[in-house]
C-alpha positions as CSV (number, residue, x, y, z in Angstrom):
1,M,-8.9,-6.9,-8.3
2,T,-6.3,-4.5,-6.8
3,V,-2.8,-5.9,-6.8
4,V,-0.4,-4.4,-4.3
5,R,3.3,-4.9,-4.2
6,I,5.6,-3.5,-1.5
7,S,9.4,-3.6,-1.4
8,A,11.5,-2.3,1.4
9,E,15.3,-2.8,1.5
10,H,18.2,-0.7,2.7
11,N,16.1,2.4,3.3
12,L,14.5,2.3,-0.2
13,Y,10.8,1.8,-0.1
14,S,8.3,1.2,-2.9
15,L,4.6,0.5,-3.1
16,T,2.5,0.0,-6.2
17,A,-1.2,-0.7,-6.4
18,K,-2.8,-1.5,-9.8
19,G,-6.4,-2.2,-10.7
20,H,-9.8,-1.8,-9.0
21,A,-11.2,-3.8,-6.1
22,E,-14.6,-4.3,-7.9
23,Y,-16.4,-5.3,-4.7
24,S,-19.3,-3.1,-5.5
25,T,-20.2,-0.2,-7.8
26,G,-18.3,3.1,-7.8
27,G,-19.0,5.2,-4.7
28,E,-20.2,2.1,-2.8
29,D,-17.1,-0.1,-2.9
30,I,-16.0,-0.6,0.8
31,V,-12.9,-2.5,-0.2
32,C,-11.8,0.3,-2.5
33,A,-12.5,2.8,0.2
34,G,-10.3,0.8,2.7
35,I,-7.5,0.5,0.2
36,S,-7.7,4.2,-0.7
37,T,-7.7,5.3,3.0
38,I,-4.5,3.3,3.7
39,L,-2.8,4.5,0.6
40,Y,-3.7,8.2,1.1
41,A,-2.5,8.0,4.7
42,L,0.8,6.5,3.6
43,A,1.2,9.1,0.8
44,G,0.3,11.9,3.3
45,Y,2.9,10.7,5.8
46,I,5.6,10.5,3.1
47,A,4.7,13.9,1.6
48,N,4.9,15.6,5.0
49,S,8.2,13.9,5.9
50,R,11.6,15.1,5.0
51,M,12.3,12.0,3.0
52,E,13.1,12.1,-0.7
53,S,10.0,10.7,-2.4
54,S,7.9,10.3,-5.5
55,I,4.1,9.9,-5.2
56,R,1.7,9.3,-8.0
57,M,-1.9,8.5,-7.2
58,E,-4.4,8.0,-10.0
59,P,-7.6,5.8,-10.0
60,G,-6.4,2.2,-10.3
61,D,-2.7,3.1,-10.5
62,V,-0.7,4.2,-7.5
63,E,3.1,4.4,-7.0
64,I,4.8,5.6,-3.8
65,T,8.5,5.5,-3.4
66,C,10.8,7.0,-0.9
67,S,14.2,6.7,0.7
68,G,14.8,7.3,4.4
69,N,13.5,5.9,7.7
70,A,10.1,4.7,6.5
71,Q,10.1,1.1,7.6
72,Q,7.4,1.4,10.3
73,V,5.0,3.3,8.1
74,F,5.4,0.9,5.2
75,L,4.9,-2.0,7.7
76,M,1.7,-0.3,9.0
77,A,0.4,0.1,5.4
78,Y,1.3,-3.6,4.7
79,I,-0.5,-4.9,7.7
80,G,-3.7,-2.9,7.0
81,L,-3.7,-4.0,3.3
82,A,-3.0,-7.6,4.3
83,Q,-5.9,-7.6,6.6
84,L,-8.2,-6.4,3.8
85,A,-6.7,-9.1,1.5
86,E,-7.4,-11.7,4.1
87,K,-11.1,-10.6,4.4
88,F,-11.6,-9.9,0.7
89,P,-9.3,-12.2,-1.3
90,K,-11.2,-11.8,-4.5
91,N,-10.7,-8.1,-4.4
92,I,-7.2,-7.4,-3.2
93,S,-3.9,-9.3,-3.5
94,I,-0.8,-8.2,-1.7
95,S,2.9,-9.2,-1.7
96,A,5.7,-7.7,0.2
97,R,9.4,-7.9,0.6
98,F,10.9,-6.7,3.9
99,P,14.3,-8.4,4.1
100,D,15.6,-5.9,6.7
101,A,12.5,-6.2,8.9
102,I,10.4,-8.7,10.7
103,Q,8.6,-11.1,8.4
104,I,4.9,-11.1,8.5
105,E,3.0,-14.2,7.4
106,T,-0.2,-13.7,5.4
């Protein structure tokens, strides 16, 4: 299972993702592919922005942090990952803390 944690407070944003989805074998895992797509999109956006950031992406171990105006992009990543978690609850778990933003029920 991939466990994702997102924190966003006072223009400080953090996402960690640990573990493997294990929906299917490597190269055929659609849940892993979905998670990876969202995380790579988030990392690409952050890397190409002018925000101070740190990005580490390794198989089964991702950490993305930044400071700046990233609320909307982190909310977008959260919504996409939450939709995967709803459809594949045995393969991805997500929790988020957005005290300065709208609260989204999952």
